[in-house]
Structure formats: C-alpha cells, structure tokens
C-alpha positions as CSV (number, residue, x, y, z in Angstrom):
1,M,48.5,110.9,116.1
2,R,48.4,114.0,113.9
3,K,46.9,113.4,110.5
4,I,48.6,115.8,107.9
5,I,47.6,115.0,104.5
6,L,48.9,118.0,102.4
7,I,51.9,119.2,100.6
8,L,54.4,121.1,102.9
9,A,56.5,124.0,101.9
10,F,59.1,125.6,103.9
11,V,62.2,127.9,104.2
12,I,65.5,125.8,103.6
13,V,68.0,126.2,106.4
14,H,71.8,126.0,105.8
15,F,74.3,124.7,108.6
16,T,78.1,125.0,107.9
17,F,80.8,123.5,110.4
18,I,84.5,123.6,110.0
19,I,86.2,120.2,110.1
20,E,89.7,120.5,111.7
21,N,92.6,118.4,110.3
22,C,92.4,116.0,113.3
23,V,93.9,112.6,112.5
24,G,93.2,109.4,114.5
25,Q,89.9,110.6,116.0
26,W,86.4,111.5,115.6
27,V,85.6,115.1,114.6
28,Q,82.2,116.8,114.8
29,C,80.7,117.8,111.6
30,F,77.0,118.5,112.7
31,Y,75.3,120.2,115.9
32,T,71.7,120.4,116.6
33,E,69.9,121.5,119.7
34,N,67.8,119.1,121.6
35,A,67.8,116.1,119.4
36,A,69.8,113.0,118.7
37,V,71.1,111.9,115.2
38,Y,69.1,108.6,114.9
39,A,69.4,107.8,111.1
40,I,72.1,108.1,108.5
41,K,71.9,107.1,104.8
42,E,73.5,108.0,101.5
43,K,72.5,108.2,97.8
44,D,74.2,109.9,94.9
45,N,77.0,111.3,97.0
46,N,74.7,112.8,99.4
47,I,74.5,112.1,103.0
48,Y,71.3,112.3,104.8
49,I,70.8,112.3,108.6
50,G,67.6,112.2,110.4
51,T,67.2,113.7,114.0
52,Y,64.8,112.7,116.8
53,G,63.9,115.2,119.4
54,S,62.4,118.7,119.7
55,N,64.5,119.9,117.0
56,S,63.9,117.1,114.4
57,G,64.1,116.7,110.6
58,I,66.3,115.5,107.8
59,Y,69.5,117.3,106.8
60,R,71.4,116.7,103.7
61,S,75.1,117.2,102.8
62,S,76.7,117.0,99.4
63,N,80.2,117.2,100.7
64,N,80.7,114.4,103.3
65,G,79.3,116.4,106.1
66,I,80.9,120.0,105.6
67,N,77.7,121.9,104.8
68,W,74.2,120.7,105.7
69,T,70.7,121.8,104.3
70,K,67.6,121.1,106.3
71,I,65.0,119.6,103.8
72,T,61.9,118.9,106.1
73,P,59.6,121.2,107.8
74,D,59.1,121.0,111.5
75,T,55.7,119.5,111.4
76,I,57.0,116.2,110.0
77,G,58.1,115.3,113.3
78,Q,60.9,113.1,114.9
79,I,62.7,111.1,112.4
80,M,63.5,107.5,112.9
81,D,64.7,106.3,109.5
82,I,65.3,107.6,106.2
83,G,64.4,105.7,102.7
84,L,66.1,106.7,99.3
85,K,64.6,105.1,96.2
86,D,65.1,106.4,92.7
87,S,64.2,110.0,92.9
88,M,62.0,109.6,96.0
89,I,63.0,110.5,99.7
90,F,60.8,108.7,102.5
91,A,60.8,110.1,106.1
92,A,59.6,107.6,108.6
93,S,58.6,109.7,111.5
94,Q,56.4,109.4,114.7
95,F,53.7,111.1,112.8
96,G,53.7,108.8,109.8
97,L,55.5,108.2,106.5
98,Y,56.2,111.1,104.4
99,L,57.4,111.2,100.8
100,S,59.1,113.8,98.5
101,T,59.6,113.5,94.9
102,N,61.3,116.9,94.2
103,D,64.3,116.7,96.2
104,G,62.7,117.7,99.5
105,I,61.2,121.0,98.3
106,S,57.7,119.6,99.4
107,W,56.4,116.5,101.1
108,S,53.2,114.4,101.1
109,Y,51.7,112.3,103.9
110,I,51.3,108.8,102.7
111,L,50.9,106.3,105.8
112,N,49.1,107.1,109.0
113,H,51.2,105.1,111.5
114,N,54.1,105.7,113.7
115,C,56.9,104.6,111.6
116,L,60.2,103.1,112.8
117,T,62.0,101.8,109.7
118,I,61.8,101.4,106.0
119,E,63.3,98.9,103.6
120,F,62.9,98.3,99.8
121,S,62.9,95.1,97.7
122,N,62.5,95.4,94.0
123,S,59.7,97.6,93.3
124,N,58.1,97.1,96.8
125,I,58.4,99.4,100.0
126,F,58.3,97.8,103.5
127,V,57.7,99.8,106.7
128,G,57.9,98.6,110.2
129,T,55.8,100.6,112.7
130,K,55.1,101.0,116.5
131,H,51.9,98.8,117.3
132,G,51.0,98.3,113.8
133,G,53.5,95.5,112.4
134,I,54.8,95.8,109.0
135,Y,53.1,97.6,105.8
136,S,53.9,96.9,102.4
137,S,53.3,99.1,99.2
138,S,53.8,98.1,95.5
139,N,53.1,101.4,94.0
140,N,55.3,103.8,95.8
141,G,53.1,104.4,98.8
142,L,49.7,105.1,97.0
143,N,48.3,101.8,98.5
144,W,49.3,99.8,101.6
145,T,48.9,96.4,102.8
146,N,49.4,95.0,106.3
147,I,51.6,91.8,105.7
148,A,52.5,91.3,109.5
149,I,50.8,92.1,112.7
150,L,53.3,90.1,114.9
151,N,52.7,90.1,118.5
152,V,55.2,93.0,119.1
153,T,55.1,96.7,120.1
154,Y,58.3,97.9,117.9
155,V,59.2,96.6,114.5
156,N,62.8,98.4,114.9
157,D,64.4,97.1,111.7
158,L,64.0,94.9,108.6
159,L,66.4,92.9,106.7
160,I,65.4,91.5,103.1
161,Q,67.2,89.0,101.1
162,G,65.1,87.8,98.4
163,S,62.2,86.0,99.8
164,L,63.8,86.0,103.2
165,F,62.7,88.5,105.6
166,I,63.9,89.2,109.0
167,A,62.3,91.6,111.4
168,G,64.3,92.8,114.6
169,T,61.6,93.9,117.2
170,G,61.0,94.9,120.8
171,E,60.1,91.3,121.5
172,G,62.5,89.3,119.5
173,I,63.5,88.2,115.9
174,Y,61.1,87.1,113.4
175,R,61.8,85.3,110.3
176,S,59.8,84.7,106.8
177,T,60.9,82.5,104.0
178,N,58.0,83.5,101.7
179,S,58.4,87.2,101.5
180,G,56.4,88.1,104.8
181,I,53.4,85.9,104.2
182,N,54.3,83.6,107.2
183,W,56.5,84.4,110.1
184,V,58.1,82.6,112.9
185,K,59.8,83.8,116.1
186,T,63.4,82.5,116.0
187,A,65.1,84.6,119.0
188,N,63.6,86.2,122.2
189,Q,66.2,89.0,122.4
190,Y,65.5,92.9,122.0
191,I,66.7,94.0,118.6
192,E,67.2,97.6,117.3
193,K,69.4,96.9,114.1
194,L,70.2,94.1,111.5
195,T,72.8,93.7,109.0
196,Y,74.6,91.0,107.1
197,S,78.0,90.1,105.8
198,G,78.1,87.2,103.0
199,S,76.1,84.5,104.4
200,E,76.2,85.6,108.1
201,L,73.3,87.7,109.6
202,F,73.8,90.2,112.4
203,A,71.4,91.5,115.1
204,G,72.1,94.3,117.5
205,G,70.0,95.2,120.6
206,L,70.8,94.2,124.0
207,G,73.9,92.6,122.9
208,F,75.2,91.3,119.6
209,F,73.9,88.3,117.8
210,K,74.8,86.3,114.8
211,S,73.3,83.6,112.4
212,T,74.8,81.3,110.1
213,N,71.7,79.6,108.8
214,N,69.7,82.5,107.4
215,G,68.2,83.5,110.7
216,L,67.0,80.2,111.9
217,N,69.2,80.3,114.9
218,W,71.1,83.1,116.6
219,T,74.0,83.0,119.1
220,P,75.4,85.7,121.3
221,S,78.9,87.1,120.0
222,G,80.3,89.8,122.2
223,L,79.1,93.2,123.5
224,N,77.0,91.4,126.2
225,N,74.5,93.5,128.1
226,I,75.5,96.6,126.0
227,I,72.7,98.2,124.3
228,I,73.4,98.3,120.5
229,F,71.5,101.2,118.7
230,G,73.3,101.2,115.3
231,L,75.0,98.4,113.3
232,Y,76.5,98.7,110.0
233,N,78.7,96.5,107.9
234,Y,81.4,97.7,105.4
235,S,83.4,95.5,103.4
236,G,83.5,92.9,106.2
237,T,84.1,95.3,109.0
238,L,81.3,95.7,111.5
239,F,80.6,99.1,113.2
240,S,78.4,99.4,116.1
241,A,76.9,102.5,117.9
242,T,76.1,101.6,121.5
243,H,75.5,103.3,124.8
244,E,78.8,102.6,125.8
245,G,80.8,103.9,122.9
246,F,81.8,103.2,119.3
247,Y,82.8,99.5,118.5
248,I,84.3,97.9,115.5
249,S,84.8,94.1,114.6
250,K,87.0,92.8,111.7
251,N,86.2,89.1,112.3
252,A,82.3,89.0,112.2
253,G,81.8,90.0,115.9
254,N,84.0,87.6,117.4
255,T,86.1,90.4,118.9
256,W,85.1,94.0,119.3
257,F,87.5,97.0,119.9
258,V,86.3,100.4,121.1
259,K,87.2,103.2,119.0
260,N,86.2,106.6,121.0
261,E,89.3,108.7,120.2
262,G,88.3,112.3,120.0
263,I,85.1,111.9,122.0
264,T,84.7,113.5,125.2
265,G,81.8,113.4,127.8
266,D,78.9,111.5,126.2
267,T,79.9,108.0,124.7
268,N,76.1,107.2,123.8
269,F,76.0,106.6,120.1
270,Y,72.6,106.1,118.3
271,S,73.5,105.6,114.6
272,V,76.4,104.5,112.4
273,Y,77.2,104.5,108.4
274,A,80.1,104.1,106.3
275,N,81.3,105.0,102.8
276,S,84.6,104.7,100.8
277,N,85.8,107.7,102.6
278,F,84.5,108.2,106.1
279,V,82.7,106.5,108.9
280,F,79.8,108.7,110.5
281,A,78.5,108.1,114.1
282,G,75.5,110.0,115.5
283,Q,75.0,111.1,119.0
284,Y,72.7,113.3,120.9
285,L,73.2,116.8,119.6
286,H,76.2,115.7,117.4
287,L,77.1,114.0,114.3
288,F,81.1,112.8,114.0
289,R,83.0,111.5,111.2
290,R,86.3,109.8,110.9
291,E,88.4,108.7,107.9
292,L,87.6,105.2,106.9
293,N,91.1,104.3,106.0
294,E,92.4,105.5,109.4
295,I,89.8,103.4,111.3
296,I,90.1,100.0,109.4
297,V,93.7,100.6,108.1
298,I,95.0,97.3,109.8
299,K,95.1,94.2,107.4
300,N,95.7,90.8,109.0
301,I,97.9,89.2,106.3
302,S,98.8,85.9,108.2
303,T,97.1,84.1,111.0
304,E,100.2,82.0,111.7
305,I,101.6,82.8,115.2
306,P,105.0,84.3,114.9
307,S,107.9,83.2,117.3
308,A,108.4,86.8,118.3
309,F,107.1,90.4,118.3
310,S,108.8,92.4,115.5
311,L,108.4,95.6,113.6
312,E,109.7,95.7,110.0
313,Q,111.1,98.6,108.0
314,N,108.5,100.4,105.9
315,Y,108.4,99.9,102.2
316,P,109.0,102.0,100.0
317,N,111.5,104.0,101.9
318,P,112.0,106.8,101.1
319,F,108.4,107.2,100.0
320,N,105.9,109.6,98.5
321,S,103.5,109.8,99.9
322,V,102.2,106.4,100.9
323,T,104.1,103.6,102.5
324,K,103.3,100.2,104.3
325,I,104.5,99.0,107.6
326,Q,104.4,95.4,108.5
327,F,104.6,94.0,112.0
328,K,104.2,90.7,113.9
329,V,102.3,89.9,117.0
330,A,103.3,86.6,118.9
331,S,100.4,86.7,121.4
332,D,97.3,88.5,122.4
333,K,98.4,92.1,123.2
334,F,97.2,95.6,123.1
335,V,99.3,97.2,120.3
336,K,100.3,100.8,119.5
337,L,102.0,102.1,116.4
338,I,102.5,105.6,116.3
339,V,104.1,108.0,113.9
340,Y,106.3,111.0,115.3
341,D,108.4,113.8,114.0
342,L,111.8,114.8,114.8
343,K,110.8,116.7,117.9
344,G,108.9,113.7,119.2
345,R,105.2,115.1,118.5
346,E,102.6,112.6,117.7
347,I,101.8,113.0,114.0
348,K,99.3,109.8,113.6
349,T,98.1,106.8,115.5
350,L,98.2,104.0,113.0
351,V,97.3,101.0,115.4
352,N,95.7,101.4,118.9
353,E,93.8,98.1,119.8
354,E,94.1,94.6,121.0
355,L,95.3,92.3,118.3
356,N,95.4,88.4,118.1
357,P,98.7,86.6,117.1
358,G,99.7,87.1,113.3
359,T,101.3,89.3,110.7
360,Y,99.9,92.6,110.0
361,D,100.5,95.4,107.6
362,V,99.2,98.8,107.9
363,Q,99.3,101.8,105.4
364,F,100.5,105.3,106.3
365,D,99.3,108.1,104.1
366,A,101.5,111.1,104.6
367,G,100.0,113.3,101.8
368,N,99.3,116.2,104.3
369,L,102.8,116.2,105.7
370,P,106.0,118.1,104.5
371,S,109.2,116.1,103.4
372,G,111.5,115.2,106.0
373,V,112.5,112.4,108.5
374,Y,109.8,110.8,110.8
375,F,109.8,107.8,113.2
376,Y,107.4,105.0,113.9
377,R,107.3,103.1,117.2
378,M,105.5,100.0,118.1
379,E,104.7,99.1,121.7
380,A,103.2,95.6,122.6
381,G,103.3,94.6,126.3
382,K,107.0,94.8,127.1
383,F,108.0,94.9,123.4
384,M,109.1,98.3,122.0
385,E,110.8,99.1,118.8
386,T,111.4,102.3,116.9
387,R,112.2,102.7,113.1
388,K,113.0,105.7,110.9
389,L,111.1,106.6,107.6
390,I,111.8,109.3,105.1
391,L,109.1,111.3,103.1
392,L,110.3,112.8,100.0
393,K,107.9,114.8,97.9
C-alpha cells in the first residue's frame, strides 16, 4: 500500500453534460473512462460521486448532475466511499483514508488502511476496512482505535443507530449493542450494503434480507441470487442497484419491480442515491438520474380488493398543470398507464409495473406541455380503458 502523508494540490477539472428532456426513463448525467461510479452522497445541495477504476476520484455537482468538478488528485486512488461531516470531506480509497477541510482544494492522508466504508455517530468516525476490521476516531481522524478485528476480509458497510452497530461484511452480518465493544455474528450471507426504514433493517448482498428485531435475526425477502451492490431508502421506498438491473420496492422488500427504462446494454448498477428531486444510479462509465416523482409516483390509497378493474376521470379536469388519476386493480396484474397526445404519441408513462389488488392514484405533472387535449389509457391484462384530459394554462 502506498503511504502518502502530505498535502495534495491539483488542477480542478470540469465536466459538463446536456440532460435531455426524457420523461419516464433514466438519463445519463456523467461519463468517465475506465471507472465505475461506486459511491453517491449529498450535502448542502451538492452531489458527490466516487469512481473506482483506472480513472478514479471524487466529483462534485451543485446543480443535480448537470455540471461536475473533480475535487481529488489521481494519487488518492480508487474511491469506495465518501464521508461528509460538517466542513470535512473524507475519501475512503484503496490507499487509505483522506481528508479535506477546504472544500477539496487540498487533501491529507489520515489512515493507512484499504478503506471500504465510512460512517458517523455523534462526534465519532467509523471506518470499515479490508483485512483490518473497523477503526474509530473521536478527533476527526487525528488518532484511531481498532474497535473490531472481526474474522472477515471485507467490512463493506456500517449501520449505526445509537449504541446498535451493524456491520455488513464479506463473511456475514455482525451486530454490536454496546457501540462496537463486543460483536456477535447474526447471519452468514455476503453483504454489500445496509439501510433501514423505521424499525426494519435491510441488507443487500447475494440477495436481499431484512430484520425486524434490530439485526438479531435476518430473513430473505426477494431478489434471490441477485448481487446487490447499492441499497438506499427514501421515505419508505427502497432502491436497489444490482448486477441485473435497478429495482424498487414500496413495501419493505416484499415485492420488487425492475426500473431499467432508458438503459441500453449494460444493466449492472453499483450505487444508488435519492433526494427530493432525483434518483441517481451509478454504473461502469456512467451516472444516470431520473425524476423521483416519476419513479415513485404511484400511491396505494386502499388495499381493499375491488370487484373489478376501473380507470377514473382525472381530477381536476380541466387542470393547470397538475392532476391526479385514480384507478383500481382487482387482481395481481402488470399495469400500464400512459398519457398520449391527439396524434397518438406517447407523452409520459405514469405506471409500468406489476401491482397488487387495491386502489391507487398517480399524479400527472404537465408543466412542460402546451395547453390542449390529451388522453390517458390503462392496460391490465385484458382490461383496457381510455379517458380524456384537458390541460389549460
């Protein structure tokens, strides 16, 4: 391992991409040669991505992925994770842990280990490593303590909730209830990423697993035999970046739906992040983004099983420029709900997934469309119905 204990300065490189107005699909917003987008983080309205490969580094965007600036020198190496705390930026790389306190202008080397993940709890920093277990610092990286050797090769991710620590590793899941002093192995599965929603904990690796008792027991819940590299929860919706595509779940991982629209060729995803505007997904060479409201726009407003399929009239109608469409699903079916213009051209796909029985509503935002008459059609098995909506601005 290289030992680089110095302050690093470098020339800032800018990247600009044009994001087309593509609705209902992923759009490329970043490209790099010979590297994968392995980490995505956000702080103070800045998106940070870390790349892993021969062209590695951390890039930052202040406009949701339209423009990018590289903020690390090439000597930092391949980025596995990014830590953002107060005014500090941490780069977890194959060569060690690096710190910048001046917005990425210069960097110092603070931990001599192959670093895979970084997490914060109160004033403490925790780093998972390859072959070294878990390290902790209470003074922003000036001094470090090895708090857990564990009998593992890779500590891929850490989840901390108060004194409860969960470590996702190459050899299983480890749990500590006293802030990392003592550890117990609670599952044997290979784990890449951890997240949570309320009282439920989730783990992704070779399949998806969840725990309802603070990580004491874990049960498989879908995506069997699929390698999960990225896992993220946003307001109860789980996003999963896998080697077979991008998946979402709206019911804590009980059912998953693939969301690969706009992706051609490679469907191997490595990372995922969501904010109130967009979902970001990283691949080899590319970062893609997609509107959050478009990907999780469907709301299940009743689980009572309807007697028949139906499509209701949008409300309000006429509208300017947002309206809601309600529909009913009588049995498990793959449902499509698409908006068309008067010439029959597809304007926006609102629903394109398998749904359980129930009543749903979906919001249609026509803010970028001209006034006029449009149609929306629902297809579910043999059921098909079309209705008219009027946009008045």
